[in-house]
ChimeraX commands (.cxc) that place a marker at each C-alpha (Angstrom):
marker #1 position 15.08,-19.41,66.17 radius 0.5
marker #1 position 18.31,-17.51,65.58 radius 0.5
marker #1 position 18.48,-18.95,62.08 radius 0.5
marker #1 position 14.92,-17.71,61.35 radius 0.5
marker #1 position 15.80,-14.22,62.60 radius 0.5
marker #1 position 18.98,-14.20,60.54 radius 0.5
marker #1 position 17.10,-15.29,57.45 radius 0.5
marker #1 position 14.46,-12.57,58.06 radius 0.5
marker #1 position 17.11,-9.91,58.45 radius 0.5
marker #1 position 18.89,-11.00,55.31 radius 0.5
marker #1 position 15.60,-11.01,53.41 radius 0.5
marker #1 position 14.76,-7.47,54.53 radius 0.5
marker #1 position 18.25,-6.26,53.56 radius 0.5
marker #1 position 18.07,-7.87,50.13 radius 0.5
marker #1 position 14.56,-6.51,49.55 radius 0.5
marker #1 position 15.77,-3.01,50.53 radius 0.5
marker #1 position 18.63,-3.22,48.06 radius 0.5
marker #1 position 16.25,-4.35,45.34 radius 0.5
marker #1 position 13.92,-1.44,45.99 radius 0.5
marker #1 position 16.77,1.07,46.03 radius 0.5
marker #1 position 18.35,-0.28,42.88 radius 0.5
marker #1 position 14.92,-0.38,41.23 radius 0.5
marker #1 position 14.79,3.39,41.44 radius 0.5
marker #1 position 17.80,3.52,39.11 radius 0.5
marker #1 position 17.37,0.39,37.01 radius 0.5
marker #1 position 15.64,1.54,33.83 radius 0.5
marker #1 position 14.47,4.82,35.36 radius 0.5
marker #1 position 17.08,7.59,35.55 radius 0.5
marker #1 position 16.62,10.22,38.30 radius 0.5
marker #1 position 16.58,13.82,36.98 radius 0.5
marker #1 position 19.69,14.79,38.92 radius 0.5
marker #1 position 21.57,11.84,37.33 radius 0.5
marker #1 position 20.15,12.39,33.84 radius 0.5
marker #1 position 22.74,13.08,31.13 radius 0.5
marker #1 position 21.24,14.46,27.88 radius 0.5
marker #1 position 23.12,14.92,24.63 radius 0.5
marker #1 position 22.05,17.66,22.22 radius 0.5
marker #1 position 23.49,17.58,18.73 radius 0.5
marker #1 position 22.46,20.86,17.10 radius 0.5
marker #1 position 22.90,21.58,13.39 radius 0.5
marker #1 position 24.56,24.99,13.86 radius 0.5
marker #1 position 25.04,27.68,16.45 radius 0.5
marker #1 position 25.64,30.19,13.67 radius 0.5
marker #1 position 21.89,30.73,13.35 radius 0.5
marker #1 position 19.96,32.64,16.02 radius 0.5
marker #1 position 17.07,30.19,15.79 radius 0.5
marker #1 position 19.18,27.27,16.95 radius 0.5
marker #1 position 20.96,29.36,19.57 radius 0.5
marker #1 position 17.54,30.03,21.08 radius 0.5
marker #1 position 16.63,26.32,20.79 radius 0.5
marker #1 position 19.81,25.42,22.74 radius 0.5
marker #1 position 19.10,28.07,25.32 radius 0.5
marker #1 position 15.59,26.69,25.86 radius 0.5
marker #1 position 17.01,23.20,26.28 radius 0.5
marker #1 position 19.61,24.43,28.75 radius 0.5
marker #1 position 16.97,26.34,30.73 radius 0.5
marker #1 position 14.84,23.20,31.15 radius 0.5
marker #1 position 17.87,21.05,31.96 radius 0.5
marker #1 position 18.88,23.49,34.69 radius 0.5
marker #1 position 15.31,23.42,36.07 radius 0.5
marker #1 position 15.22,19.67,36.41 radius 0.5
marker #1 position 18.85,19.30,37.48 radius 0.5
marker #1 position 19.96,17.34,34.43 radius 0.5
marker #1 position 23.29,17.57,32.66 radius 0.5
marker #1 position 23.06,18.82,29.07 radius 0.5
marker #1 position 26.01,18.21,26.73 radius 0.5
marker #1 position 25.74,20.35,23.57 radius 0.5
marker #1 position 27.59,19.57,20.33 radius 0.5
marker #1 position 27.57,22.03,17.42 radius 0.5
marker #1 position 27.69,20.26,13.99 radius 0.5
marker #1 position 28.45,23.57,12.23 radius 0.5
marker #1 position 26.07,22.65,9.43 radius 0.5
marker #1 position 28.26,19.68,8.46 radius 0.5
marker #1 position 26.74,16.19,8.38 radius 0.5
marker #1 position 30.13,14.49,8.97 radius 0.5
marker #1 position 30.70,16.70,12.00 radius 0.5
marker #1 position 27.31,15.70,13.32 radius 0.5
marker #1 position 28.14,11.99,12.98 radius 0.5
marker #1 position 31.39,12.50,14.86 radius 0.5
marker #1 position 29.75,14.53,17.61 radius 0.5
marker #1 position 27.02,11.91,18.06 radius 0.5
marker #1 position 29.66,9.20,18.32 radius 0.5
marker #1 position 31.36,11.29,21.03 radius 0.5
marker #1 position 28.08,11.68,22.90 radius 0.5
marker #1 position 27.62,7.92,22.72 radius 0.5
marker #1 position 31.06,7.41,24.19 radius 0.5
marker #1 position 30.15,9.83,26.97 radius 0.5
marker #1 position 27.15,7.57,27.73 radius 0.5
marker #1 position 24.34,10.06,27.51 radius 0.5
marker #1 position 20.98,8.66,28.69 radius 0.5
marker #1 position 18.95,10.32,25.92 radius 0.5
marker #1 position 20.07,11.90,22.66 radius 0.5
marker #1 position 18.37,14.94,21.14 radius 0.5
marker #1 position 19.27,15.54,17.48 radius 0.5
marker #1 position 18.55,18.59,15.34 radius 0.5
marker #1 position 19.71,17.15,12.01 radius 0.5
marker #1 position 21.95,18.93,9.54 radius 0.5
marker #1 position 20.52,16.66,6.84 radius 0.5
marker #1 position 17.53,14.35,7.26 radius 0.5
marker #1 position 19.11,11.57,5.18 radius 0.5
marker #1 position 22.70,11.83,6.36 radius 0.5
marker #1 position 21.69,11.77,10.05 radius 0.5
marker #1 position 20.28,8.26,9.75 radius 0.5
marker #1 position 23.70,6.65,10.39 radius 0.5
marker #1 position 24.12,8.68,13.58 radius 0.5
marker #1 position 20.66,7.69,14.84 radius 0.5
marker #1 position 21.35,4.03,14.09 radius 0.5
marker #1 position 24.58,4.25,16.04 radius 0.5
marker #1 position 22.62,5.57,19.03 radius 0.5
marker #1 position 20.04,2.79,18.52 radius 0.5
marker #1 position 22.77,0.17,18.65 radius 0.5
marker #1 position 24.04,1.72,21.91 radius 0.5
marker #1 position 20.45,1.53,23.32 radius 0.5
marker #1 position 20.31,5.32,23.66 radius 0.5
marker #1 position 16.77,6.71,22.94 radius 0.5
marker #1 position 16.65,9.43,20.29 radius 0.5
marker #1 position 14.47,12.55,19.99 radius 0.5
marker #1 position 14.62,14.65,16.79 radius 0.5
marker #1 position 13.79,18.37,17.07 radius 0.5
marker #1 position 12.73,20.88,14.37 radius 0.5
marker #1 position 14.07,18.75,11.51 radius 0.5
marker #1 position 13.13,15.10,11.17 radius 0.5
marker #1 position 15.14,12.07,10.09 radius 0.5
marker #1 position 14.57,9.77,7.13 radius 0.5
marker #1 position 15.34,6.59,9.09 radius 0.5
marker #1 position 16.55,5.04,12.31 radius 0.5
marker #1 position 14.46,4.57,15.44 radius 0.5
marker #1 position 13.24,7.86,16.89 radius 0.5
marker #1 position 11.08,7.92,19.99 radius 0.5
marker #1 position 9.43,11.21,19.15 radius 0.5
marker #1 position 9.83,14.20,16.83 radius 0.5
marker #1 position 9.27,17.69,18.23 radius 0.5
marker #1 position 8.62,20.40,15.64 radius 0.5
marker #1 position 6.24,22.92,14.24 radius 0.5
marker #1 position 4.08,21.67,11.40 radius 0.5
marker #1 position 6.23,23.12,8.62 radius 0.5
marker #1 position 3.68,22.24,5.93 radius 0.5
marker #1 position 1.10,24.41,7.68 radius 0.5
marker #1 position 3.69,27.12,8.14 radius 0.5
marker #1 position 4.47,27.11,4.40 radius 0.5
marker #1 position 0.77,27.32,3.65 radius 0.5
marker #1 position 0.46,30.29,5.99 radius 0.5
marker #1 position 3.28,32.05,4.11 radius 0.5
marker #1 position 1.66,31.29,0.75 radius 0.5
marker #1 position -1.69,32.63,1.93 radius 0.5
marker #1 position -0.09,35.80,3.28 radius 0.5
marker #1 position 1.68,36.48,-0.03 radius 0.5
marker #1 position -1.47,35.91,-2.10 radius 0.5
marker #1 position -3.28,38.34,0.24 radius 0.5
marker #1 position -0.52,40.95,-0.17 radius 0.5
marker #1 position -0.53,40.62,-3.96 radius 0.5
marker #1 position -4.32,40.53,-4.26 radius 0.5
marker #1 position -4.04,37.12,-5.88 radius 0.5
marker #1 position -1.75,38.01,-8.78 radius 0.5
marker #1 position 2.04,38.44,-9.11 radius 0.5
marker #1 position 5.51,36.98,-9.48 radius 0.5
marker #1 position 7.18,35.30,-6.56 radius 0.5
marker #1 position 10.69,34.17,-5.67 radius 0.5
marker #1 position 11.19,31.21,-3.29 radius 0.5
marker #1 position 14.44,30.90,-1.37 radius 0.5
marker #1 position 14.70,27.31,-0.27 radius 0.5
marker #1 position 16.58,26.00,2.76 radius 0.5
marker #1 position 19.18,23.24,2.79 radius 0.5
marker #1 position 18.20,20.54,0.28 radius 0.5
marker #1 position 17.47,17.28,2.03 radius 0.5
marker #1 position 16.25,18.77,5.30 radius 0.5
marker #1 position 12.70,17.98,6.34 radius 0.5
marker #1 position 12.04,21.66,7.17 radius 0.5
marker #1 position 12.94,22.81,3.64 radius 0.5
marker #1 position 10.84,20.03,2.06 radius 0.5
marker #1 position 7.84,20.62,4.26 radius 0.5
marker #1 position 7.86,24.47,4.06 radius 0.5
marker #1 position 8.24,24.29,0.30 radius 0.5
marker #1 position 5.43,21.75,0.04 radius 0.5
marker #1 position 3.03,23.89,2.10 radius 0.5
marker #1 position 3.93,27.02,0.13 radius 0.5
marker #1 position 3.27,25.30,-3.19 radius 0.5
marker #1 position 0.07,23.74,-1.89 radius 0.5
marker #1 position -1.28,27.31,-1.89 radius 0.5
marker #1 position 0.41,29.28,-4.65 radius 0.5
marker #1 position 0.31,26.52,-7.28 radius 0.5
marker #1 position -3.51,26.62,-7.17 radius 0.5
marker #1 position -3.48,30.24,-8.45 radius 0.5
marker #1 position -3.05,30.61,-12.21 radius 0.5
marker #1 position -2.34,34.32,-11.69 radius 0.5
marker #1 position 0.59,33.58,-9.36 radius 0.5
marker #1 position 3.92,32.64,-10.92 radius 0.5
marker #1 position 6.97,31.38,-9.03 radius 0.5
marker #1 position 9.66,32.81,-11.33 radius 0.5
marker #1 position 12.64,31.41,-9.31 radius 0.5
marker #1 position 12.98,28.75,-6.64 radius 0.5
marker #1 position 16.57,28.24,-5.50 radius 0.5
marker #1 position 18.31,26.92,-2.37 radius 0.5
marker #1 position 20.23,29.37,-0.23 radius 0.5
marker #1 position 21.24,27.06,2.65 radius 0.5
marker #1 position 19.22,28.76,5.42 radius 0.5
marker #1 position 22.12,31.27,5.44 radius 0.5
marker #1 position 21.97,35.06,5.39 radius 0.5
marker #1 position 24.98,35.76,3.16 radius 0.5
marker #1 position 23.99,32.96,0.80 radius 0.5
marker #1 position 20.45,34.35,0.66 radius 0.5
marker #1 position 21.83,37.73,-0.31 radius 0.5
marker #1 position 24.03,36.24,-3.07 radius 0.5
marker #1 position 21.28,34.09,-4.51 radius 0.5
marker #1 position 18.82,37.01,-4.42 radius 0.5
marker #1 position 21.33,39.31,-6.17 radius 0.5
marker #1 position 21.58,36.78,-9.03 radius 0.5
marker #1 position 17.81,36.39,-9.24 radius 0.5
marker #1 position 17.36,40.18,-9.40 radius 0.5
marker #1 position 19.67,40.36,-12.40 radius 0.5
marker #1 position 17.62,37.66,-14.17 radius 0.5
marker #1 position 14.18,38.95,-13.26 radius 0.5
marker #1 position 13.26,42.62,-13.37 radius 0.5
marker #1 position 9.69,42.05,-12.33 radius 0.5
marker #1 position 9.38,40.53,-8.84 radius 0.5
marker #1 position 6.47,41.17,-6.47 radius 0.5
marker #1 position 7.26,39.01,-3.46 radius 0.5
marker #1 position 9.83,36.69,-1.85 radius 0.5
marker #1 position 9.14,33.74,0.43 radius 0.5
marker #1 position 12.28,32.56,2.29 radius 0.5
marker #1 position 12.24,29.28,4.16 radius 0.5
marker #1 position 13.85,31.03,7.09 radius 0.5
marker #1 position 14.45,34.58,8.31 radius 0.5
marker #1 position 18.19,34.47,7.79 radius 0.5
marker #1 position 17.68,34.05,4.04 radius 0.5
marker #1 position 14.87,36.64,4.10 radius 0.5
marker #1 position 17.25,39.16,5.67 radius 0.5
marker #1 position 19.85,38.36,3.06 radius 0.5
marker #1 position 17.22,39.01,0.41 radius 0.5
marker #1 position 16.36,42.30,2.08 radius 0.5
marker #1 position 19.98,43.44,1.69 radius 0.5
marker #1 position 20.10,42.48,-1.97 radius 0.5
marker #1 position 16.78,44.05,-2.83 radius 0.5
marker #1 position 17.56,47.21,-0.84 radius 0.5
marker #1 position 20.92,47.58,-2.59 radius 0.5
marker #1 position 19.13,47.32,-5.93 radius 0.5
marker #1 position 16.75,50.11,-4.84 radius 0.5
marker #1 position 13.69,47.88,-5.20 radius 0.5
marker #1 position 12.64,47.31,-1.58 radius 0.5
marker #1 position 9.43,49.33,-2.01 radius 0.5
marker #1 position 8.42,47.01,-4.84 radius 0.5
marker #1 position 8.83,43.62,-3.14 radius 0.5
marker #1 position 6.97,42.03,-0.23 radius 0.5
marker #1 position 9.18,39.69,1.83 radius 0.5
marker #1 position 7.90,36.90,4.08 radius 0.5
marker #1 position 10.26,34.85,6.22 radius 0.5
marker #1 position 10.00,32.00,8.73 radius 0.5
marker #1 position 11.16,31.67,12.37 radius 0.5
marker #1 position 10.57,35.14,13.89 radius 0.5
marker #1 position 14.18,35.73,14.95 radius 0.5
marker #1 position 14.91,39.13,16.54 radius 0.5
marker #1 position 16.55,40.65,13.44 radius 0.5
marker #1 position 13.54,39.73,11.36 radius 0.5
marker #1 position 11.19,41.31,13.86 radius 0.5
marker #1 position 13.24,44.52,13.69 radius 0.5
marker #1 position 13.07,44.41,9.85 radius 0.5
marker #1 position 9.29,43.99,10.03 radius 0.5
marker #1 position 9.01,46.86,12.49 radius 0.5
marker #1 position 11.10,49.03,10.09 radius 0.5
marker #1 position 9.03,48.06,7.09 radius 0.5
marker #1 position 11.74,46.09,5.32 radius 0.5
marker #1 position 9.96,42.76,5.69 radius 0.5
marker #1 position 6.23,42.25,5.66 radius 0.5
marker #1 position 5.96,39.26,8.00 radius 0.5
marker #1 position 7.34,36.00,9.31 radius 0.5
marker #1 position 5.96,32.70,10.47 radius 0.5
marker #1 position 6.78,32.45,14.16 radius 0.5
marker #1 position 8.11,29.26,15.51 radius 0.5
marker #1 position 9.05,28.95,19.16 radius 0.5
marker #1 position 12.61,27.53,19.19 radius 0.5
marker #1 position 13.08,28.14,22.92 radius 0.5
marker #1 position 9.92,26.16,23.61 radius 0.5
marker #1 position 11.15,23.40,21.26 radius 0.5
marker #1 position 14.33,23.10,23.27 radius 0.5
marker #1 position 12.44,23.03,26.56 radius 0.5
marker #1 position 9.99,20.41,25.24 radius 0.5
marker #1 position 12.85,18.24,23.94 radius 0.5
marker #1 position 14.53,18.13,27.38 radius 0.5
marker #1 position 11.18,17.66,29.14 radius 0.5
marker #1 position 10.41,14.69,26.96 radius 0.5
marker #1 position 13.93,13.31,27.38 radius 0.5
marker #1 position 13.19,13.21,31.08 radius 0.5
marker #1 position 9.91,11.37,30.42 radius 0.5
marker #1 position 11.77,8.78,28.34 radius 0.5
marker #1 position 14.28,8.28,31.14 radius 0.5
marker #1 position 11.35,7.77,33.54 radius 0.5
marker #1 position 9.99,5.05,31.27 radius 0.5
marker #1 position 6.94,7.01,30.09 radius 0.5
marker #1 position 5.30,6.49,26.71 radius 0.5
marker #1 position 5.36,9.34,24.15 radius 0.5
marker #1 position 3.48,10.20,21.01 radius 0.5
marker #1 position 5.40,9.67,17.74 radius 0.5
marker #1 position 5.35,13.41,17.11 radius 0.5
marker #1 position 4.68,16.49,19.24 radius 0.5
marker #1 position 3.58,19.73,17.55 radius 0.5
marker #1 position 4.76,23.22,18.50 radius 0.5
marker #1 position 2.31,26.00,17.53 radius 0.5
marker #1 position 2.92,28.54,14.77 radius 0.5
marker #1 position 1.84,32.17,14.35 radius 0.5
marker #1 position 1.93,34.75,11.56 radius 0.5
marker #1 position 3.72,37.87,12.78 radius 0.5
marker #1 position 3.11,41.21,10.99 radius 0.5
marker #1 position 4.06,44.79,11.84 radius 0.5
marker #1 position 1.03,45.31,14.09 radius 0.5
marker #1 position 2.03,42.24,16.11 radius 0.5
marker #1 position 5.63,43.54,16.51 radius 0.5
marker #1 position 4.39,46.96,17.55 radius 0.5
marker link #1:1,2 radius 0.2
marker link #1:2,3 radius 0.2
marker link #1:3,4 radius 0.2
marker link #1:4,5 radius 0.2
marker link #1:5,6 radius 0.2
marker link #1:6,7 radius 0.2
marker link #1:7,8 radius 0.2
marker link #1:8,9 radius 0.2
marker link #1:9,10 radius 0.2
marker link #1:10,11 radius 0.2
marker link #1:11,12 radius 0.2
marker link #1:12,13 radius 0.2
marker link #1:13,14 radius 0.2
marker link #1:14,15 radius 0.2
marker link #1:15,16 radius 0.2
marker link #1:16,17 radius 0.2
marker link #1:17,18 radius 0.2
marker link #1:18,19 radius 0.2
marker link #1:19,20 radius 0.2
marker link #1:20,21 radius 0.2
marker link #1:21,22 radius 0.2
marker link #1:22,23 radius 0.2
marker link #1:23,24 radius 0.2
marker link #1:24,25 radius 0.2
marker link #1:25,26 radius 0.2
marker link #1:26,27 radius 0.2
marker link #1:27,28 radius 0.2
marker link #1:28,29 radius 0.2
marker link #1:29,30 radius 0.2
marker link #1:30,31 radius 0.2
marker link #1:31,32 radius 0.2
marker link #1:32,33 radius 0.2
marker link #1:33,34 radius 0.2
marker link #1:34,35 radius 0.2
marker link #1:35,36 radius 0.2
marker link #1:36,37 radius 0.2
marker link #1:37,38 radius 0.2
marker link #1:38,39 radius 0.2
marker link #1:39,40 radius 0.2
marker link #1:40,41 radius 0.2
marker link #1:41,42 radius 0.2
marker link #1:42,43 radius 0.2
marker link #1:43,44 radius 0.2
marker link #1:44,45 radius 0.2
marker link #1:45,46 radius 0.2
marker link #1:46,47 radius 0.2
marker link #1:47,48 radius 0.2
marker link #1:48,49 radius 0.2
marker link #1:49,50 radius 0.2
marker link #1:50,51 radius 0.2
marker link #1:51,52 radius 0.2
marker link #1:52,53 radius 0.2
marker link #1:53,54 radius 0.2
marker link #1:54,55 radius 0.2
marker link #1:55,56 radius 0.2
marker link #1:56,57 radius 0.2
marker link #1:57,58 radius 0.2
marker link #1:58,59 radius 0.2
marker link #1:59,60 radius 0.2
marker link #1:60,61 radius 0.2
marker link #1:61,62 radius 0.2
marker link #1:62,63 radius 0.2
marker link #1:63,64 radius 0.2
marker link #1:64,65 radius 0.2
marker link #1:65,66 radius 0.2
marker link #1:66,67 radius 0.2
marker link #1:67,68 radius 0.2
marker link #1:68,69 radius 0.2
marker link #1:69,70 radius 0.2
marker link #1:70,71 radius 0.2
marker link #1:71,72 radius 0.2
marker link #1:72,73 radius 0.2
marker link #1:73,74 radius 0.2
marker link #1:74,75 radius 0.2
marker link #1:75,76 radius 0.2
marker link #1:76,77 radius 0.2
marker link #1:77,78 radius 0.2
marker link #1:78,79 radius 0.2
marker link #1:79,80 radius 0.2
marker link #1:80,81 radius 0.2
marker link #1:81,82 radius 0.2
marker link #1:82,83 radius 0.2
marker link #1:83,84 radius 0.2
marker link #1:84,85 radius 0.2
marker link #1:85,86 radius 0.2
marker link #1:86,87 radius 0.2
marker link #1:87,88 radius 0.2
marker link #1:88,89 radius 0.2
marker link #1:89,90 radius 0.2
marker link #1:90,91 radius 0.2
marker link #1:91,92 radius 0.2
marker link #1:92,93 radius 0.2
marker link #1:93,94 radius 0.2
marker link #1:94,95 radius 0.2
marker link #1:95,96 radius 0.2
marker link #1:96,97 radius 0.2
marker link #1:97,98 radius 0.2
marker link #1:98,99 radius 0.2
marker link #1:99,100 radius 0.2
marker link #1:100,101 radius 0.2
marker link #1:101,102 radius 0.2
marker link #1:102,103 radius 0.2
marker link #1:103,104 radius 0.2
marker link #1:104,105 radius 0.2
marker link #1:105,106 radius 0.2
marker link #1:106,107 radius 0.2
marker link #1:107,108 radius 0.2
marker link #1:108,109 radius 0.2
marker link #1:109,110 radius 0.2
marker link #1:110,111 radius 0.2
marker link #1:111,112 radius 0.2
marker link #1:112,113 radius 0.2
marker link #1:113,114 radius 0.2
marker link #1:114,115 radius 0.2
marker link #1:115,116 radius 0.2
marker link #1:116,117 radius 0.2
marker link #1:117,118 radius 0.2
marker link #1:118,119 radius 0.2
marker link #1:119,120 radius 0.2
marker link #1:120,121 radius 0.2
marker link #1:121,122 radius 0.2
marker link #1:122,123 radius 0.2
marker link #1:123,124 radius 0.2
marker link #1:124,125 radius 0.2
marker link #1:125,126 radius 0.2
marker link #1:126,127 radius 0.2
marker link #1:127,128 radius 0.2
marker link #1:128,129 radius 0.2
marker link #1:129,130 radius 0.2
marker link #1:130,131 radius 0.2
marker link #1:131,132 radius 0.2
marker link #1:132,133 radius 0.2
marker link #1:133,134 radius 0.2
marker link #1:134,135 radius 0.2
marker link #1:135,136 radius 0.2
marker link #1:136,137 radius 0.2
marker link #1:137,138 radius 0.2
marker link #1:138,139 radius 0.2
marker link #1:139,140 radius 0.2
marker link #1:140,141 radius 0.2
marker link #1:141,142 radius 0.2
marker link #1:142,143 radius 0.2
marker link #1:143,144 radius 0.2
marker link #1:144,145 radius 0.2
marker link #1:145,146 radius 0.2
marker link #1:146,147 radius 0.2
marker link #1:147,148 radius 0.2
marker link #1:148,149 radius 0.2
marker link #1:149,150 radius 0.2
marker link #1:150,151 radius 0.2
marker link #1:151,152 radius 0.2
marker link #1:152,153 radius 0.2
marker link #1:153,154 radius 0.2
marker link #1:154,155 radius 0.2
marker link #1:155,156 radius 0.2
marker link #1:156,157 radius 0.2
marker link #1:157,158 radius 0.2
marker link #1:158,159 radius 0.2
marker link #1:159,160 radius 0.2
marker link #1:160,161 radius 0.2
marker link #1:161,162 radius 0.2
marker link #1:162,163 radius 0.2
marker link #1:163,164 radius 0.2
marker link #1:164,165 radius 0.2
marker link #1:165,166 radius 0.2
marker link #1:166,167 radius 0.2
marker link #1:167,168 radius 0.2
marker link #1:168,169 radius 0.2
marker link #1:169,170 radius 0.2
marker link #1:170,171 radius 0.2
marker link #1:171,172 radius 0.2
marker link #1:172,173 radius 0.2
marker link #1:173,174 radius 0.2
marker link #1:174,175 radius 0.2
marker link #1:175,176 radius 0.2
marker link #1:176,177 radius 0.2
marker link #1:177,178 radius 0.2
marker link #1:178,179 radius 0.2
marker link #1:179,180 radius 0.2
marker link #1:180,181 radius 0.2
marker link #1:181,182 radius 0.2
marker link #1:182,183 radius 0.2
marker link #1:183,184 radius 0.2
marker link #1:184,185 radius 0.2
marker link #1:185,186 radius 0.2
marker link #1:186,187 radius 0.2
marker link #1:187,188 radius 0.2
marker link #1:188,189 radius 0.2
marker link #1:189,190 radius 0.2
marker link #1:190,191 radius 0.2
marker link #1:191,192 radius 0.2
marker link #1:192,193 radius 0.2
marker link #1:193,194 radius 0.2
marker link #1:194,195 radius 0.2
marker link #1:195,196 radius 0.2
marker link #1:196,197 radius 0.2
marker link #1:197,198 radius 0.2
marker link #1:198,199 radius 0.2
marker link #1:199,200 radius 0.2
marker link #1:200,201 radius 0.2
marker link #1:201,202 radius 0.2
marker link #1:202,203 radius 0.2
marker link #1:203,204 radius 0.2
marker link #1:204,205 radius 0.2
marker link #1:205,206 radius 0.2
marker link #1:206,207 radius 0.2
marker link #1:207,208 radius 0.2
marker link #1:208,209 radius 0.2
marker link #1:209,210 radius 0.2
marker link #1:210,211 radius 0.2
marker link #1:211,212 radius 0.2
marker link #1:212,213 radius 0.2
marker link #1:213,214 radius 0.2
marker link #1:214,215 radius 0.2
marker link #1:215,216 radius 0.2
marker link #1:216,217 radius 0.2
marker link #1:217,218 radius 0.2
marker link #1:218,219 radius 0.2
marker link #1:219,220 radius 0.2
marker link #1:220,221 radius 0.2
marker link #1:221,222 radius 0.2
marker link #1:222,223 radius 0.2
marker link #1:223,224 radius 0.2
marker link #1:224,225 radius 0.2
marker link #1:225,226 radius 0.2
marker link #1:226,227 radius 0.2
marker link #1:227,228 radius 0.2
marker link #1:228,229 radius 0.2
marker link #1:229,230 radius 0.2
marker link #1:230,231 radius 0.2
marker link #1:231,232 radius 0.2
marker link #1:232,233 radius 0.2
marker link #1:233,234 radius 0.2
marker link #1:234,235 radius 0.2
marker link #1:235,236 radius 0.2
marker link #1:236,237 radius 0.2
marker link #1:237,238 radius 0.2
marker link #1:238,239 radius 0.2
marker link #1:239,240 radius 0.2
marker link #1:240,241 radius 0.2
marker link #1:241,242 radius 0.2
marker link #1:242,243 radius 0.2
marker link #1:243,244 radius 0.2
marker link #1:244,245 radius 0.2
marker link #1:245,246 radius 0.2
marker link #1:246,247 radius 0.2
marker link #1:247,248 radius 0.2
marker link #1:248,249 radius 0.2
marker link #1:249,250 radius 0.2
marker link #1:250,251 radius 0.2
marker link #1:251,252 radius 0.2
marker link #1:252,253 radius 0.2
marker link #1:253,254 radius 0.2
marker link #1:254,255 radius 0.2
marker link #1:255,256 radius 0.2
marker link #1:256,257 radius 0.2
marker link #1:257,258 radius 0.2
marker link #1:258,259 radius 0.2
marker link #1:259,260 radius 0.2
marker link #1:260,261 radius 0.2
marker link #1:261,262 radius 0.2
marker link #1:262,263 radius 0.2
marker link #1:263,264 radius 0.2
marker link #1:264,265 radius 0.2
marker link #1:265,266 radius 0.2
marker link #1:266,267 radius 0.2
marker link #1:267,268 radius 0.2
marker link #1:268,269 radius 0.2
marker link #1:269,270 radius 0.2
marker link #1:270,271 radius 0.2
marker link #1:271,272 radius 0.2
marker link #1:272,273 radius 0.2
marker link #1:273,274 radius 0.2
marker link #1:274,275 radius 0.2
marker link #1:275,276 radius 0.2
marker link #1:276,277 radius 0.2
marker link #1:277,278 radius 0.2
marker link #1:278,279 radius 0.2
marker link #1:279,280 radius 0.2
marker link #1:280,281 radius 0.2
marker link #1:281,282 radius 0.2
marker link #1:282,283 radius 0.2
marker link #1:283,284 radius 0.2
marker link #1:284,285 radius 0.2
marker link #1:285,286 radius 0.2
marker link #1:286,287 radius 0.2
marker link #1:287,288 radius 0.2
marker link #1:288,289 radius 0.2
marker link #1:289,290 radius 0.2
marker link #1:290,291 radius 0.2
marker link #1:291,292 radius 0.2
marker link #1:292,293 radius 0.2
marker link #1:293,294 radius 0.2
marker link #1:294,295 radius 0.2
marker link #1:295,296 radius 0.2
marker link #1:296,297 radius 0.2
marker link #1:297,298 radius 0.2
marker link #1:298,299 radius 0.2
marker link #1:299,300 radius 0.2
marker link #1:300,301 radius 0.2
marker link #1:301,302 radius 0.2
marker link #1:302,303 radius 0.2
marker link #1:303,304 radius 0.2
marker link #1:304,305 radius 0.2
marker link #1:305,306 radius 0.2
marker link #1:306,307 radius 0.2
view
């Protein structure tokens, strides 16, 4: 009889241990969740806002967020991801510097059995659980349609491209050309990369202005380059002649729109992207299934919207 009671007691104890351990085996609790965020650069207000959104959501759910700034350098990003792997993050969120170069980093996380989410910019390879971003092709199309509207269907346009190799630059450019290339009366007189950077956007625009005296509009793949273009065009005394459309709706761009220096921007929601990335990292840790991609809505912002 004593043996039966002892066996029963041991069974209950073992079962209890199994149930308790089951809560942590394969399913990480929010307060124990460690998330790595490798962001392309913190020298761009867009990605600062993305990081802040991620931090806000991490604080809400009680998760630890470890942020690594790649400083727009693919090698730095690889090193920072390796460091996050060593620190044993449960889920890795990557905002790639370069969609091709980031593949090695993603594969390293895959080998360490760390689930990966990409945000804003996609990756060309490796196993990614989900990609969270605006539909950049649609955003590029919105910009093209706005410029055609502003020019009444006829004019000469400059395109300032983002970092070559990034999914955002490719998709925004594709969407833009989907629209403007259909118009025989629209000519893209220059299409050059300016690295998603304000000072580079100004320099590239200065060179284009010297080569082309007749420019009606500029589409920049992000607002930082658009603001650089504003400086160059304003210095040349031609701001009244040129319509400028950007992408991202950062605060400086909204001020420029309000002041009449830019016409419009395609609004992404970087803070929401960051929040959604962390929210879905938690879902992964809880063993939930996710869609391959999750869209973040876009919106055209003009002066009346800012006002």
